[in-house]
C-alpha positions, 0 to 999 in steps of 0.5 A: 500500500505504501509503494502504491502511494509513493508511485501515485505521488511521483506521478502527480509530481511529474505531471505538476513539473510538466505543467510548470515547464509548459507554463514557463515555456508559454511565458518565456516570449513575454519574459524575454521581451520584457528583459530585452526591450524594457529592463536592459534598455532601462539599465543602459539609460541609467548608466548613461546618466553620469556620462556625456554621450553623443552616440559617438564618444562617451565620457564620464562626467559624474553629477554634471548632468544632474546639476545642469538639469536643476538649472534647465528652465525649459525642462522645469517648464515642461514638468509644470505643463505636464502637471497642468495637462493632468489637471485639465484632462483627468477631471474631465475624462474620468467622470465622462467615462463613468457616466457613459459606463453607467448608461451602457450598463443598463439593458439598452438596445445595442449596448454592445455596439456602443461599447465597441464604438467608444473603445474604437479610438483607443486602437487607432494610432495616436499619430493618426488621431493627432493629425485628424485633430490638427486638421480640424483645429488648423487655421483653415480647418473644419472647426473655424469653417463651421464657426464662420458659417454659423456666424459665431466667428467673423475671421478664422482663429489660430488655435495653436497660437496661444498656450491654453487654447493649444493645451485644450486641443491636446486635452480634447484629442487625448480624451477622445483617444483614451476614455473608451478604455476607462469606460470598459474598466468602469463597466467591468466594475459596475457588473460586479455590484449585486443587483439585489443591492439596487433592488433594496435601495429602490424598495427603500425609496432611494432616488437614482442620484442617491443610489449612485452616490451612496451605493454605486460609487462606494462599491466601485471605489477600489476599482476607481482607485486603480483606474485613476492611478492608470489614468494618472500614469498615462497622462503624465507620460503623454508625449506622442500626442503632443509631438504630432499635434503641436510639437511644443507650439507655441514656442515650446510652451505645450511640451510635456516633459516626455515630449520635451526629452524625446524631441531634444535628446533622442538620437536620430530625432534632433538636429546636430550634436546631442548629449544623450547622457543628459537626456537619460539624466532627465528621464531618470529624474522624471521617472523618479518624480512620477514614481513619487507622485504615483506612490503618494496618490496610492498612499493617500487613496488607500482608505477608499478600499474601506469605503463600503 
C-alpha cells in the first residue's frame, strides 16, 4: 500500500513539473521581451546618466548632468505643463467615462455596439488621431469653417497660437483617444455590484442620484482607485500626442516633459550634436518624480478600499 502511494505521488509530481515547464515555456516570449526591450534598455539609460554621450564618444562626467538639469528652465517648464495637462484632462475624462459606463450598463438596445464604438479610438494610432485633430483645429480647418458659417466667428482663429487654447486641443484629442478604455474598466466594475443591492435601495425609496452616490460609487471605489492611478500614469507620460499635434507650439510652451526629452535628446530625432547622457539624466529624474507622485496618490487613496 505504501509503494502504491509513493508511485501515485511521483506521478502527480511529474505531471505538476510538466505543467510548470509548459507554463514557463508559454511565458518565456513575454519574459524575454520584457528583459530585452524594457529592463536592459532601462539599465543602459541609467548608466548613461553620469556620462556625456553623443552616440559617438562617451565620457564620464559624474553629477554634471544632474546639476545642469536643476538649472534647465525649459525642462522645469515642461514638468509644470505636464502637471497642468493632468489637471485639465483627468477631471474631465474620468467622470465622462463613468457616466457613459453607467448608461451602457443598463439593458439598452445595442449596448454592445456602443461599447465597441467608444473603445474604437483607443486602437487607432495616436499619430493618426493627432493629425485628424490638427486638421480640424488648423487655421483653415473644419472647426473655424463651421464657426464662420454659423456666424459665431467673423475671421478664422489660430488655435495653436496661444498656450491654453493649444493645451485644450491636446486635452480634447487625448480624451477622445483614451476614455473608451476607462469606460470598459468602469463597466467591468459596475457588473460586479449585486443587483439585489439596487433592488433594496429602490424598495427603500432611494432616488437614482442617491443610489449612485451612496451605493454605486462606494462599491466601485477600489476599482476607481486603480483606474485613476492608470489614468494618472498615462497622462503624465503623454508625449506622442503632443509631438504630432503641436510639437511644443507655441514656442515650446505645450511640451510635456516626455515630449520635451524625446524631441531634444533622442538620437536620430534632433538636429546636430546631442548629449544623450543628459537626456537619460532627465528621464531618470522624471521617472523618479512620477514614481513619487504615483506612490503618494496610492498612499493617500488607500482608505477608499474601506469605503463600503
